[in-house]
C-alpha positions in Angstrom: 43.5 32.7 -35.6 39.9 33.9 -35.3 38.8 30.5 -36.6 40.8 28.8 -33.9 39.2 31.0 -31.2 35.8 30.3 -32.7 36.5 26.6 -32.6 37.7 26.7 -29.0 34.6 28.7 -28.0 32.4 26.2 -29.8 34.2 23.3 -28.1 33.8 24.9 -24.7 30.1 25.5 -25.3 29.7 21.8 -26.2 31.6 20.8 -23.1 29.4 23.0 -20.9 26.3 21.5 -22.5 27.6 18.0 -22.0 28.3 18.6 -18.3 24.8 20.2 -17.9 23.2 17.1 -19.5 25.2 14.8 -17.2 24.3 16.8 -14.1 20.6 16.9 -15.2 20.6 13.1 -15.6 22.0 12.6 -12.1 19.4 15.0 -10.7 16.6 13.1 -12.4 18.0 9.8 -10.9 18.1 11.4 -7.5 14.6 12.7 -7.8 13.3 9.3 -8.9 15.0 7.7 -5.8 13.4 10.4 -3.6 10.0 9.7 -5.1 10.4 5.9 -4.5 11.4 6.6 -0.9 8.5 8.9 -0.4 6.1 6.3 -1.9 7.5 3.6 0.5 7.0 6.0 3.4 3.4 6.7 2.4 2.7 3.0 2.1 4.1 2.4 5.5 2.0 5.3 6.9 -1.1 3.9 5.3 -0.5 0.5 6.7 0.1 2.0 10.2 -3.1 4.1 9.9 -5.1 1.0 8.8 -3.6 -1.0 11.7 -4.6 1.8 14.2 -8.1 1.8 12.8 -8.5 -1.9 13.0 -7.1 -2.0 16.5 -9.6 0.7 17.6 -12.4 -1.4 16.2 -11.2 -4.4 18.1 -10.9 -2.3 21.3 -14.5 -1.2 20.8 -15.7 -4.7 20.1 -13.9 -5.9 23.3 -15.5 -3.1 25.4 -17.7 -4.5 28.3 -21.1 -3.5 26.8 -20.3 -5.3 23.6 -18.8 -8.3 25.4 -21.9 -8.5 27.6 -24.1 -8.3 24.6 -22.2 -11.0 22.8 -22.4 -13.2 25.9 -26.2 -12.7 26.1 -26.6 -13.5 22.4 -24.4 -16.7 22.7 -25.9 -18.0 25.9 -29.5 -16.7 26.3 -31.0 -15.2 23.2 -32.2 -18.4 21.6 -34.1 -19.4 24.7 -35.4 -15.8 25.2 -36.7 -15.7 21.6 -38.7 -18.8 22.3 -40.3 -17.3 25.4 -43.6 -15.6 24.4 -43.4 -13.5 27.6 -40.1 -12.0 26.6 -41.5 -10.8 23.3 -45.0 -9.9 24.5 -43.8 -7.5 27.2 -42.5 -5.2 24.5 -38.9 -5.9 25.4 -38.1 -6.8 21.8 -40.0 -5.8 18.8 -38.5 -8.0 16.1 -39.0 -5.5 13.3 -37.2 -2.8 15.3 -34.4 -5.1 16.3 -33.9 -6.4 12.8 -34.2 -2.9 11.3 -31.6 -1.4 13.5 -29.3 -4.3 14.1 -29.1 -5.7 10.5 -27.2 -2.7 9.0 -24.9 -2.6 12.0 -24.2 -6.3 12.0 -23.7 -6.3 8.3 -21.3 -3.4 8.4 -19.3 -5.0 11.3 -19.2 -8.3 9.4 -17.9 -6.6 6.2 -15.3 -4.8 8.2 -14.2 -8.0 9.9 -14.1 -9.7 6.5 -12.1 -6.9 4.8 -9.6 -6.6 7.6 -8.8 -10.3 7.4 -10.0 -10.9 10.9 -12.6 -13.6 9.9 -10.1 -15.5 7.8 -7.6 -15.4 10.7 -10.3 -16.7 13.1 -11.3 -19.4 10.7 -7.7 -20.6 10.5 -7.3 -20.4 14.3 -10.5 -22.3 15.0 -9.8 -24.9 12.3 
């Protein structure tokens, strides 16, 4: 009789262990699904943050002072640079302009390239 009780106790212990293993496996699967969902949410948040940053850069590039500067560069700078009076009056010291503008222009160009903007513009222009 004691042997039968011991066997029943052992069987119940094994059953409890089996149920615990099954529940733990379900919990691991649920945790993995939650981690995947969290990773998807983080990726979406990262894309949204990048989009916000790029849109802010474009807003700044479209601001009136930048637009006016771009218009001047496109329409007048070449002629002005050929005018000795323009340079002699100290309005532009080429070393200062290139020293200050080069890093800014390079940085802006790299941002435009990395953001995909230049490729988009090249495709749009043809």
